[in-house]
All heavy atoms as an XYZ file, in Angstrom:
926
protein
N      10.894     92.015     32.362
C      11.607     92.203     31.121
C      12.407     93.506     31.139
O      13.538     93.538     30.686
C      10.604     92.194     29.957
C      11.270     92.221     28.604
S      12.265     90.783     28.304
C      11.436     90.051     26.966
N      11.803     94.581     31.660
C      12.498     95.857     31.736
C      13.693     95.765     32.669
O      14.717     96.391     32.437
C      11.566     96.960     32.226
C      10.671     97.483     31.171
C       9.911     98.664     31.701
N       9.175     99.280     30.628
C       8.339    100.257     30.788
N       8.123    100.740     31.999
N       7.726    100.781     29.767
N      13.558     94.999     33.731
C      14.658     94.858     34.687
C      15.851     94.167     34.030
O      16.996     94.543     34.262
C      14.206     94.080     35.925
C      13.248     94.873     36.800
C      12.766     94.045     37.973
O      12.760     92.826     37.919
N      12.362     94.741     39.033
N      15.579     93.180     33.205
C      16.654     92.476     32.509
C      17.336     93.421     31.519
O      18.565     93.487     31.448
C      16.116     91.214     31.790
C      15.667     90.186     32.825
C      17.183     90.631     30.868
C      14.948     89.000     32.224
N      16.535     94.162     30.770
C      17.102     95.108     29.807
C      17.938     96.163     30.521
O      19.034     96.510     30.081
C      15.990     95.764     28.992
N      17.422     96.671     31.641
C      18.157     97.675     32.401
C      19.458     97.089     32.946
O      20.512     97.727     32.889
C      17.298     98.199     33.549
C      17.956     99.347     34.277
C      17.049     99.956     35.316
N      15.888    100.530     34.639
C      14.745    100.814     35.242
N      14.596    100.597     36.505
N      13.752    101.338     34.556
N      19.409     95.851     33.447
C      20.611     95.198     33.975
C      21.647     95.023     32.869
O      22.841     95.254     33.075
C      20.258     93.853     34.605
N      21.196     94.595     31.689
C      22.116     94.437     30.556
C      22.720     95.778     30.154
O      23.905     95.857     29.822
C      21.399     93.790     29.368
C      21.060     92.320     29.527
C      20.216     91.836     28.343
C      22.311     91.485     29.650
N      21.926     96.831     30.188
C      22.436     98.152     29.867
C      23.520     98.559     30.864
O      24.586     99.038     30.481
C      21.306     99.183     29.881
C      21.724    100.639     29.655
C      22.319    100.813     28.262
C      20.547    101.569     29.858
N      23.278     98.345     32.158
C      24.269     98.688     33.182
C      25.546     97.874     33.016
O      26.646     98.390     33.152
C      23.693     98.489     34.588
C      22.641     99.491     34.978
C      21.531     99.105     35.704
C      22.756    100.834     34.625
C      20.558    100.025     36.071
C      21.790    101.754     34.984
C      20.684    101.341     35.704
O      19.740    102.255     36.066
N      25.390     96.606     32.716
C      26.567     95.760     32.514
C      27.361     96.253     31.307
O      28.581     96.356     31.348
C      26.160     94.273     32.347
C      27.326     93.439     31.851
C      25.620     93.729     33.656
N      26.666     96.596     30.227
C      27.343     97.096     29.029
C      28.075     98.392     29.288
O      29.225     98.575     28.871
N      27.435     99.303     29.993
C      28.076    100.586     30.318
C      29.286    100.344     31.209
O      30.361    100.928     31.009
C      27.068    101.554     30.978
C      27.773    102.769     31.555
C      26.011    101.979     29.971
N      29.143     99.466     32.198
C      30.262     99.164     33.095
C      31.432     98.554     32.331
O      32.594     98.886     32.588
C      29.813     98.224     34.211
N      31.136     97.692     31.365
C      32.207     97.080     30.569
C      32.919     98.132     29.727
O      34.142     98.110     29.599
C      31.640     95.967     29.682
C      31.247     94.736     30.460
S      30.439     93.481     29.462
C      31.700     93.088     28.290
N      32.168     99.061     29.166
C      32.778    100.112     28.349
C      33.651    101.028     29.203
O      34.753    101.389     28.797
C      31.706    100.928     27.619
C      31.062    100.156     26.490
S      29.686    100.948     25.630
C      29.920    102.653     25.807
N      33.181    101.360     30.395
C      33.979    102.200     31.289
C      35.249    101.467     31.699
O      36.336    102.029     31.701
C      33.156    102.633     32.521
C      32.072    103.624     32.092
C      34.050    103.247     33.594
C      31.054    103.941     33.164
N      35.103    100.191     32.025
C      36.271     99.389     32.407
C      37.275     99.272     31.281
O      38.486     99.389     31.493
N      36.783     99.078     30.076
C      37.689     98.973     28.926
C      38.398    100.290     28.682
O      39.603    100.333     28.414
C      36.916     98.546     27.686
N      37.676    101.390     28.790
C      38.291    102.698     28.573
C      39.313    103.008     29.665
O      40.372    103.565     29.390
C      37.219    103.790     28.534
N      39.011    102.636     30.886
C      39.949    102.890     31.984
C      41.217    102.061     31.827
O      42.300    102.484     32.210
C      39.290    102.586     33.323
N      41.092    100.876     31.256
C      42.242     99.994     31.091
C      43.092    100.330     29.884
O      44.211     99.858     29.742
N      42.568    101.155     29.001
C      43.301    101.514     27.795
C      44.286    102.624     28.121
O      43.892    103.682     28.587
C      42.347    102.001     26.699
S      41.301    100.716     26.043
N      45.528    102.368     27.866
C      46.524    103.410     28.027
C      47.212    103.579     26.685
O      47.589    102.605     26.058
C      47.560    103.055     29.099
O      48.144    101.795     28.769
C      46.924    102.970     30.469
N      47.339    104.803     26.279
C      47.996    105.075     25.009
C      49.487    105.147     25.238
O      49.950    105.815     26.149
C      47.497    106.399     24.452
C      46.628    106.250     23.263
C      46.357    107.584     22.634
C      45.731    107.317     21.292
N      45.365    108.520     20.607
N      50.204    104.451     24.418
C      51.661    104.494     24.481
C      52.117    105.583     23.517
O      51.686    105.623     22.368
C      52.267    103.136     24.101
C      51.856    102.091     25.123
C      53.776    103.226     24.006
C      52.281    100.685     24.769
N      52.967    106.445     24.008
C      53.493    107.514     23.162
C      54.210    106.907     21.962
O      54.778    105.817     22.053
C      54.451    108.386     23.959
N      54.185    107.583     20.834
C      54.868    107.048     19.646
C      56.375    106.972     19.872
O      56.923    107.705     20.696
C      54.521    108.040     18.547
C      54.111    109.281     19.242
C      53.571    108.885     20.583
N      57.041    106.100     19.136
C      58.499    106.018     19.244
C      59.157    107.337     18.855
O      58.598    108.122     18.095
C      58.882    104.921     18.238
C      57.633    104.155     17.994
C      56.510    105.118     18.188
N      60.349    107.555     19.360
C      61.134    108.725     18.970
C      61.398    108.647     17.467
O      61.805    107.587     16.967
C      62.474    108.741     19.730
O      62.197    108.726     21.137
C      63.310    109.947     19.380
N      61.166    109.717     16.734
C      61.455    109.684     15.288
C      62.927    109.321     15.032
O      63.815    109.735     15.786
C      61.155    111.110     14.825
C      60.180    111.628     15.846
C      60.581    110.991     17.148
N      63.157    108.562     13.991
C      64.521    108.116     13.675
C      65.481    109.291     13.526
O      66.646    109.200     13.932
C      64.518    107.261     12.408
C      63.769    105.932     12.506
C      63.761    105.224     11.154
C      64.370    105.046     13.571
N      65.016    110.387     12.978
C      65.882    111.554     12.770
C      66.335    112.177     14.091
O      67.294    112.935     14.109
C      65.161    112.599     11.928
N      65.672    111.834     15.192
C      66.020    112.406     16.488
C      66.858    111.462     17.360
O      67.191    111.809     18.489
C      64.744    112.800     17.247
C      63.990    113.917     16.589
C      62.704    114.251     17.329
O      62.476    113.828     18.448
N      61.849    115.028     16.680
N      67.208    110.295     16.849
C      68.005    109.356     17.632
C      69.442    109.843     17.737
O      70.000    110.371     16.771
C      67.992    107.961     16.993
C      66.634    107.270     16.873
C      66.805    105.891     16.244
C      65.931    107.161     18.205
N      70.051    109.637     18.907
C      71.478    109.961     19.037
C      72.287    108.824     18.403
O      71.725    107.825     17.941
C      71.859    110.233     20.496
C      71.730    109.024     21.403
O      71.953    107.875     21.010
N      71.369    109.262     22.664
N      73.598    108.946     18.379
C      74.425    107.962     17.662
C      74.308    106.560     18.274
O      74.250    105.572     17.543
C      75.877    108.411     17.613
O      76.396    108.583     18.905
N      74.256    106.446     19.603
C      74.126    105.118     20.218
C      72.772    104.506     19.883
O      72.691    103.324     19.541
C      74.297    105.199     21.737
C      74.199    103.814     22.381
C      74.279    103.836     23.891
O      73.864    104.803     24.527
N      74.795    102.768     24.461
N      71.714    105.282     19.963
C      70.380    104.783     19.646
C      70.283    104.372     18.181
O      69.657    103.361     17.857
C      69.331    105.850     19.972
C      69.234    106.144     21.455
C      68.531    107.453     21.747
O      68.380    108.327     20.872
N      68.092    107.624     22.985
N      70.926    105.129     17.301
C      70.912    104.796     15.881
C      71.674    103.491     15.628
O      71.224    102.645     14.847
C      71.499    105.939     15.053
C      71.259    105.870     13.557
C      69.772    105.804     13.237
C      71.878    107.077     12.866
N      72.797    103.301     16.312
C      73.506    102.015     16.202
C      72.608    100.885     16.709
O      72.572     99.796     16.134
C      74.815    102.048     16.988
C      75.900    102.906     16.363
C      77.264    102.724     17.024
N      77.245    102.866     18.472
C      77.463    104.006     19.143
N      77.714    105.123     18.473
N      77.443    104.025     20.459
N      71.856    101.157     17.766
C      70.913    100.168     18.293
C      69.800     99.855     17.311
O      69.353     98.708     17.199
N      69.359    100.863     16.571
C      68.355    100.659     15.527
C      68.870     99.663     14.487
O      68.181     98.724     14.104
C      68.007    102.000     14.878
C      67.180    101.902     13.625
C      65.810    101.702     13.697
C      67.775    102.014     12.365
C      65.038    101.621     12.534
C      67.016    101.942     11.214
C      65.651    101.736     11.306
O      64.894    101.642     10.163
N      70.111     99.868     14.063
C      70.692     98.947     13.078
C      70.925     97.564     13.682
O      70.713     96.550     13.015
C      71.975     99.527     12.487
C      71.704    100.725     11.604
C      72.183    101.982     11.941
C      70.940    100.596     10.452
C      71.908    103.086     11.144
C      70.664    101.690      9.647
C      71.146    102.932      9.998
O      70.859    104.022      9.203
N      71.327     97.506     14.935
C      71.489     96.214     15.612
C      70.146     95.502     15.705
O      70.055     94.293     15.485
C      72.093     96.407     17.007
N      69.086     96.245     16.015
C      67.750     95.657     16.079
C      67.398     95.000     14.747
O      66.925     93.869     14.706
C      66.697     96.713     16.443
C      65.305     96.149     16.478
C      64.811     95.598     17.643
C      64.512     96.136     15.345
C      63.539     95.040     17.683
C      63.248     95.590     15.365
C      62.759     95.035     16.539
N      67.645     95.725     13.661
C      67.269     95.188     12.351
C      68.195     94.063     11.904
O      67.816     93.269     11.049
C      67.145     96.317     11.332
C      65.891     97.097     11.568
N      64.657     96.673     11.174
C      65.681     98.250     12.257
C      63.734     97.529     11.572
N      64.342     98.491     12.237
N      69.353     93.957     12.487
C      70.248     92.841     12.195
C      69.862     91.597     12.999
O      69.817     90.498     12.451
C      71.707     93.230     12.523
O      72.080     94.340     11.707
C      72.649     92.068     12.279
N      69.568     91.770     14.274
C      69.408     90.623     15.176
C      67.973     90.321     15.600
O      67.690     89.191     15.999
C      70.224     90.845     16.460
C      71.691     91.034     16.210
C      72.288     92.281     16.383
C      72.494     89.980     15.807
C      73.641     92.462     16.169
C      73.842     90.147     15.579
C      74.417     91.399     15.756
O      75.753     91.578     15.543
N      67.079     91.292     15.563
C      65.780     91.120     16.218
C      64.567     91.195     15.290
O      63.513     90.652     15.615
C      65.599     92.180     17.302
S      66.985     92.350     18.430
N      64.711     91.882     14.162
C      63.539     92.197     13.339
C      62.917     90.985     12.654
O      61.785     91.069     12.182
C      63.883     93.260     12.296
O      64.842     92.768     11.387
N      63.619     89.849     12.619
C      62.997     88.672     12.028
C      61.908     88.098     12.938
O      61.041     87.362     12.483
C      64.031     87.600     11.649
C      64.910     87.147     12.774
C      66.141     88.020     12.969
O      66.180     89.195     12.616
N      67.162     87.464     13.571
N      61.925     88.482     14.227
C      60.915     87.980     15.171
C      60.083     89.078     15.829
O      59.007     88.795     16.355
C      61.578     87.158     16.278
S      62.333     85.634     15.689
N      60.570     90.307     15.851
C      59.883     91.388     16.560
C      59.739     92.626     15.685
O      60.666     92.991     14.979
C      60.679     91.810     17.809
C      60.899     90.725     18.798
N      59.937     90.319     19.680
C      61.992     89.954     19.049
C      60.420     89.352     20.443
N      61.664     89.097     20.075
N      58.569     93.280     15.800
C      58.405     94.618     15.229
C      58.852     95.618     16.280
O      58.722     95.373     17.481
C      56.945     94.884     14.861
C      56.502     94.192     13.618
N      57.006     94.489     12.370
C      55.611     93.206     13.413
C      56.443     93.724     11.464
N      55.590     92.925     12.067
N      59.363     96.734     15.835
C      59.827     97.742     16.780
C      58.950     98.985     16.813
O      58.670     99.519     17.862
C      61.286     98.130     16.501
C      61.524     98.607     15.083
O      60.677     98.363     14.197
O      62.574     99.232     14.841
N      58.477     99.424     15.686
C      57.789    100.711     15.637
C      56.281    100.570     15.417
O      55.594    101.552     15.180
C      58.440    101.585     14.574
C      59.955    101.728     14.848
C      60.664    102.646     13.937
N      60.423    104.033     14.208
C      60.966    104.713     15.230
N      61.770    104.111     16.064
N      60.702    105.984     15.385
N      55.763     99.347     15.497
C      54.322     99.090     15.417
C      53.944     98.163     16.572
O      54.814     97.601     17.235
C      53.913     98.413     14.093
O      54.367     97.055     14.096
C      54.467     99.145     12.887
N      52.654     97.984     16.765
C      52.161     97.074     17.800
C      51.854     95.685     17.251
O      51.333     94.847     17.968
C      50.891     97.650     18.450
C      51.184     98.889     19.251
O      52.231     99.013     19.869
N      50.267     99.835     19.226
N      52.169     95.463     15.994
C      51.853     94.178     15.369
C      52.797     93.087     15.854
O      54.005     93.276     15.931
C      51.954     94.299     13.850
C      50.929     95.238     13.253
C      51.114     95.387     11.758
O      51.525     94.415     11.099
O      50.842     96.492     11.257
N      52.207     91.938     16.165
C      52.981     90.781     16.596
C      53.572     90.116     15.360
O      52.925     90.014     14.328
C      52.069     89.794     17.367
C      52.793     88.512     17.695
C      51.534     90.460     18.623
N      54.799     89.666     15.452
C      55.435     88.917     14.368
C      55.586     87.491     14.877
O      54.595     86.863     15.207
C      56.784     89.567     14.010
C      57.456     89.159     12.712
C      56.535     89.347     11.508
C      58.719     89.966     12.496
N      56.770     86.963     15.013
C      56.984     85.655     15.639
C      57.072     85.796     17.163
O      56.894     84.841     17.890
C      58.258     84.991     15.109
C      58.142     84.668     13.638
O      57.109     84.230     13.180
N      59.195     84.923     12.891
N      57.396     86.990     17.605
C      57.436     87.321     19.022
C      56.658     88.609     19.214
O      56.187     89.214     18.254
N      56.514     89.057     20.443
C      55.720     90.265     20.686
C      56.364     91.512     20.085
O      57.577     91.576     19.915
C      55.679     90.359     22.211
C      56.862     89.589     22.683
C      57.086     88.508     21.665
N      55.515     92.470     19.754
C      56.015     93.770     19.306
C      56.744     94.418     20.476
O      56.366     94.247     21.631
C      54.863     94.647     18.839
N      57.807     95.148     20.196
C      58.611     95.755     21.252
C      58.360     97.248     21.408
O      58.994     97.894     22.234
C      60.092     95.465     21.006
C      60.447     93.971     20.997
C      61.931     93.774     20.783
C      59.991     93.294     22.278
N      57.416     97.766     20.656
C      57.070     99.188     20.798
C      56.584     99.437     22.225
O      55.735     98.733     22.740
C      55.988     99.573     19.813
C      55.630    101.030     19.946
C      54.683    101.491     18.871
N      54.295    102.857     19.187
C      53.047    103.279     19.186
N      52.074    102.480     18.855
N      52.781    104.511     19.503
N      57.159    100.413     22.859
C      56.755    100.776     24.207
C      57.235     99.828     25.289
O      56.742     99.859     26.405
N      58.217     98.979     24.973
C      58.665     97.950     25.912
C      59.060     98.523     27.271
O      58.755     97.949     28.307
C      59.805     97.100     25.303
C      60.144     95.926     26.216
C      61.025     97.934     25.003
C      61.090     94.916     25.598
N      59.708     99.681     27.291
C      60.125    100.275     28.557
C      59.123    101.311     29.076
O      59.362    101.929     30.108
C      61.512    100.906     28.431
C      62.606     99.880     28.371
C      63.376     99.731     27.227
C      62.878     99.051     29.453
C      64.392     98.789     27.172
C      63.891     98.110     29.408
C      64.645     97.977     28.264
N      58.019    101.485     28.379
C      56.971    102.393     28.845
C      55.921    101.636     29.654
O      54.993    102.238     30.182
C      56.339    103.109     27.659
C      57.333    104.031     26.968
C      56.775    104.651     25.725
C      57.856    105.497     25.055
N      57.542    105.818     23.693
N      56.069    100.330     29.723
C      55.169     99.488     30.501
C      55.874     99.107     31.800
O      57.094     99.113     31.875
C      54.840     98.214     29.723
C      54.229     98.456     28.363
C      54.112     97.156     27.608
C      53.742     97.389     26.152
N      53.804     96.162     25.370
N      55.090     98.741     32.788
C      55.676     98.326     34.059
C      56.257     96.916     33.950
O      57.285     96.618     34.550
C      54.626     98.384     35.161
C      55.187     98.141     36.540
C      54.158     98.391     37.628
O      53.012     98.734     37.370
N      54.573     98.215     38.858
N      55.590     96.055     33.147
C      56.012     94.662     33.045
C      56.127     94.235     31.591
O      55.395     94.717     30.727
C      55.006     93.741     33.752
C      54.894     94.013     35.226
C      53.847     94.756     35.739
C      55.865     93.549     36.111
C      53.755     95.035     37.095
C      55.781     93.811     37.465
C      54.725     94.558     37.949
O      54.655     94.828     39.283
N      57.027     93.292     31.357
C      57.146     92.653     30.047
C      55.991     91.674     29.882
O      55.309     91.344     30.849
C      58.487     91.906     29.959
C      59.741     92.755     30.181
C      60.970     91.851     30.251
C      59.883     93.789     29.086
N      55.791     91.171     28.663
C      54.728     90.195     28.428
C      54.893     88.954     29.300
O      53.926     88.285     29.632
C      54.683     89.786     26.952
C      54.169     90.905     26.050
O      53.654     91.913     26.585
O      54.278     90.768     24.824
N      56.122     88.660     29.698
C      56.394     87.488     30.534
C      55.990     87.708     31.989
O      55.951     86.771     32.773
C      57.889     87.159     30.498
O      58.629     88.199     31.121
N      55.724     88.955     32.360
C      55.410     89.283     33.740
C      56.611     89.818     34.504
O      56.478     90.301     35.619
N      57.798     89.730     33.917
C      59.013     90.254     34.548
C      58.992     91.778     34.466
O      58.364     92.354     33.580
C      60.251     89.706     33.832
N      59.681     92.446     35.392
C      59.729     93.912     35.329
C      60.353     94.389     34.013
O      61.279     93.765     33.500
C      60.640     94.294     36.501
C      60.736     93.096     37.358
C      60.438     91.909     36.504
N      59.830     95.471     33.485
C      60.361     96.041     32.244
C      61.533     96.950     32.595
O      61.380     98.149     32.772
C      59.274     96.806     31.506
N      62.707     96.345     32.712
C      63.913     97.130     33.004
C      65.081     96.552     32.209
O      64.972     95.483     31.601
C      64.207     97.165     34.510
C      64.419     95.797     35.122
O      64.998     94.897     34.512
N      63.961     95.616     36.351
N      66.196     97.269     32.202
C      67.359     96.858     31.403
C      67.828     95.455     31.780
O      68.169     94.653     30.906
C      68.515     97.840     31.581
C      68.287     99.173     30.895
O      67.269     99.317     30.180
O      69.118    100.070     31.075
N      67.858     95.159     33.063
C      68.362     93.861     33.517
C      67.524     92.710     32.977
O      68.060     91.724     32.472
C      68.383     93.829     35.048
C      68.946     92.543     35.602
C      68.934     92.510     37.124
O      68.413     93.450     37.765
O      69.446     91.525     37.671
N      66.209     92.814     33.071
C      65.327     91.734     32.596
C      65.409     91.593     31.075
O      65.428     90.490     30.559
C      63.880     91.981     33.011
C      63.622     91.876     34.457
C      63.790     90.426     34.952
N      64.696     90.484     36.066
C      65.742     89.706     36.267
N      66.037     88.737     35.459
N      66.524     89.866     37.299
N      65.436     92.713     30.360
C      65.513     92.640     28.895
C      66.848     92.034     28.479
O      66.899     91.164     27.607
C      65.282     94.037     28.262
C      65.579     94.013     26.770
C      63.854     94.500     28.527
N      67.935     92.448     29.125
C      69.246     91.891     28.804
C      69.292     90.391     29.133
O      69.805     89.597     28.343
C      70.345     92.632     29.563
C      71.739     92.190     29.182
S      72.196     92.559     27.466
C      72.521     94.296     27.588
N      68.743     90.003     30.288
C      68.696     88.575     30.639
C      67.913     87.772     29.615
O      68.302     86.663     29.252
C      68.067     88.374     32.028
C      69.010     88.704     33.162
O      70.210     88.937     32.908
O      68.534     88.733     34.320
N      66.813     88.345     29.133
C      66.010     87.652     28.125
C      66.803     87.482     26.838
O      66.773     86.422     26.212
C      64.693     88.402     27.869
O      63.976     88.514     29.105
C      63.828     87.679     26.849
N      67.541     88.523     26.445
C      68.388     88.406     25.247
C      69.463     87.341     25.449
O      69.698     86.514     24.582
C      69.075     89.736     24.932
C      68.238     90.704     24.165
S      69.234     92.071     23.513
C      69.472     93.084     24.955
N      70.135     87.382     26.604
C      71.268     86.491     26.854
C      70.864     85.038     27.070
O      71.503     84.126     26.557
C      72.065     86.976     28.066
C      72.891     88.235     27.857
C      73.447     88.717     29.190
C      74.011     87.994     26.868
N      69.808     84.838     27.852
C      69.471     83.478     28.287
C      68.175     82.941     27.700
O      67.852     81.773     27.893
C      69.394     83.431     29.821
C      70.636     83.988     30.474
C      70.584     85.163     31.210
C      71.871     83.366     30.308
C      71.724     85.699     31.794
C      73.019     83.900     30.885
C      72.929     85.063     31.635
O      74.066     85.588     32.205
N      67.434     83.793     26.997
C      66.161     83.367     26.443
C      65.093     83.320     27.522
O      65.375     83.424     28.709
N      63.860     83.149     27.091
C      62.737     83.018     28.020
C      61.534     82.576     27.209
O      61.223     83.147     26.180
C      62.445     84.335     28.716
C      61.338     84.214     29.743
C      61.226     85.483     30.573
N      60.194     85.306     31.549
C      60.422     84.993     32.819
N      61.644     84.853     33.255
N      59.422     84.832     33.649
N      60.849     81.566     27.690
C      59.685     81.064     26.959
C      60.095     80.609     25.572
O      61.025     79.824     25.405
N      59.445     81.146     24.554
C      59.742     80.772     23.167
C      60.952     81.498     22.600
O      61.444     81.147     21.539
C      58.530     81.054     22.280
C      57.339     80.181     22.603
C      56.179     80.523     21.702
C      54.959     79.706     22.057
N      53.808     80.060     21.216
N      61.451     82.524     23.310
C      62.588     83.277     22.782
C      63.886     82.544     23.091
O      64.193     82.271     24.247
C      62.650     84.678     23.381
C      63.820     85.452     22.813
S      63.705     87.180     23.112
C      65.374     87.653     22.702
N      64.651     82.261     22.055
C      65.942     81.606     22.288
C      66.973     82.594     22.835
O      66.806     83.812     22.731
C      66.355     81.126     20.888
C      65.689     82.095     19.962
C      64.384     82.482     20.630
N      68.002     82.059     23.424
C      69.115     82.877     23.913
C      69.920     83.348     22.701
O      70.594     82.557     22.061
C      69.987     82.058     24.854
N      69.821     84.626     22.375
C      70.503     85.157     21.188
C      71.566     86.180     21.542
O      72.418     86.504     20.723
C      69.501     85.801     20.190
C      68.549     84.765     19.640
C      68.742     86.938     20.840
N      71.529     86.687     22.737
C      72.412     87.788     23.125
C      73.881     87.470     23.054
O      74.698     88.351     22.814
N      74.246     86.214     23.253
C      75.669     85.867     23.204
C      76.221     85.946     21.780
O      77.420     85.966     21.575
C      75.898     84.495     23.805
C      75.585     84.497     25.294
C      75.803     83.136     25.916
N      75.237     83.107     27.249
C      75.941     83.274     28.356
N      77.230     83.462     28.300
N      75.348     83.240     29.526
N      75.316     85.994     20.798
C      75.730     86.168     19.405
C      75.859     87.643     19.035
O      76.219     87.973     17.911
C      74.716     85.507     18.465
C      74.619     84.022     18.700
O      75.597     83.370     19.062
N      73.431     83.469     18.526
N      75.517     88.525     19.984
C      75.561     89.961     19.760
C      76.698     90.534     20.600
O      76.795     90.254     21.793
C      74.215     90.614     20.170
C      73.055     89.964     19.408
C      74.248     92.109     19.924
C      71.684     90.412     19.890
N      77.567     91.318     20.000
C      78.690     91.928     20.719
C      78.168     92.754     21.892
O      77.099     93.366     21.792
C      79.500     92.801     19.776
N      78.903     92.775     23.007
C      78.449     93.542     24.184
C      78.095     94.993     23.878
O      77.085     95.504     24.387
C      79.630     93.432     25.154
C      80.283     92.139     24.795
C      80.139     92.032     23.292
N      78.891     95.682     23.062
C      78.576     97.073     22.714
C      77.267     97.162     21.932
O      76.475     98.085     22.136
C      79.702     97.709     21.909
C      80.920     98.036     22.768
O      80.797     98.059     24.009
O      81.994     98.267     22.182
N      77.041     96.199     21.045
C      75.789     96.176     20.278
C      74.595     95.940     21.197
O      73.521     96.499     20.972
C      75.829     95.097     19.195
C      76.723     95.457     18.019
O      77.088     96.647     17.888
O      77.052     94.550     17.235
N      74.766     95.121     22.226
C      73.673     94.875     23.184
C      73.309     96.175     23.914
O      72.134     96.472     24.101
C      74.051     93.784     24.188
C      74.151     92.413     23.552
C      74.243     91.306     24.571
N      75.387     91.399     25.450
C      76.404     90.543     25.476
N      76.424     89.509     24.666
N      77.391     90.706     26.327
N      74.308     96.939     24.311
C      74.046     98.208     24.990
C      73.382     99.212     24.052
O      72.462     99.946     24.449
C      75.338     98.783     25.562
C      75.979     97.964     26.684
C      77.324     98.567     27.088
C      75.041     97.851     27.880
N      73.845     99.238     22.797
C      73.225    100.109     21.802
C      71.772     99.700     21.565
O      70.883    100.549     21.452
C      73.992    100.063     20.480
C      75.403    100.614     20.586
O      75.720    101.301     21.582
O      76.199    100.330     19.664
N      71.538     98.397     21.515
C      70.194     97.875     21.323
C      69.281     98.294     22.474
O      68.147     98.744     22.255
C      70.247     96.353     21.185
C      68.946     95.618     20.909
C      68.239     96.172     19.688
C      69.241     94.141     20.723
N      69.753     98.188     23.706
C      68.958     98.648     24.851
C      68.653    100.139     24.746
O      67.521    100.566     25.016
C      69.704     98.380     26.164
C      69.619     96.988     26.737
C      70.435     96.885     28.015
C      68.188     96.568     26.996
N      69.630    100.931     24.344
C      69.405    102.371     24.188
C      68.312    102.626     23.157
O      67.444    103.489     23.353
C      70.698    103.072     23.787
N      68.333    101.861     22.064
C      67.304    102.019     21.042
C      65.927    101.600     21.573
O      64.929    102.296     21.344
C      67.646    101.216     19.775
C      66.532    101.219     18.767
C      66.122    102.407     18.178
C      65.873    100.051     18.426
C      65.071    102.439     17.261
C      64.822    100.069     17.511
C      64.429    101.259     16.944
O      63.395    101.283     16.041
N      65.875    100.479     22.286
C      64.583    100.007     22.803
C      63.940    101.042     23.724
O      62.709    101.130     23.791
C      64.764     98.664     23.526
C      65.135     97.480     22.635
C      65.376     96.235     23.505
C      64.089     97.212     21.575
N      64.744    101.836     24.398
C      64.187    102.888     25.250
C      63.522    103.997     24.451
O      62.770    104.797     25.027
C      65.290    103.477     26.152
C      65.539    102.679     27.377
N      64.739    102.743     28.499
C      66.505    101.769     27.660
C      65.196    101.918     29.423
N      66.268    101.320     28.939
N      63.766    104.073     23.163
C      63.160    105.116     22.333
C      61.828    104.687     21.751
O      61.142    105.497     21.134
C      64.091    105.528     21.173
O      64.155    104.466     20.201
C      65.471    105.889     21.665
N      61.472    103.435     21.937
C      60.250    102.901     21.311
C      58.997    103.220     22.111
O      59.010    103.339     23.286
C      60.380    101.394     21.124
C      61.548    100.940     20.255
C      61.570     99.422     20.155
C      61.453    101.563     18.884
């Protein structure tokens, strides 16, 4: 009986260590007052085109994944690399449940939007 209890204790401790090691804190988004003009235009573009499906400054899921820290991770939720090219391709051509919306967004607005996403 003691061996079982000890084994369960070791498993529990190992799980807690593993969970703590896997937890990475994402730095908070850049405060809105500190955004440059392109990033601020991207903020407004986000709220025009993206906010009905994505949160930007929280980790809460809406209709799509939260985008906070999108470029602070190595990979997107889809498994694709978290870089400008993959994010732009996802906007333009869609992926999974996300429809292709980028063609409805002016090219300058898309670039502003990417600049803003880098601040999250």
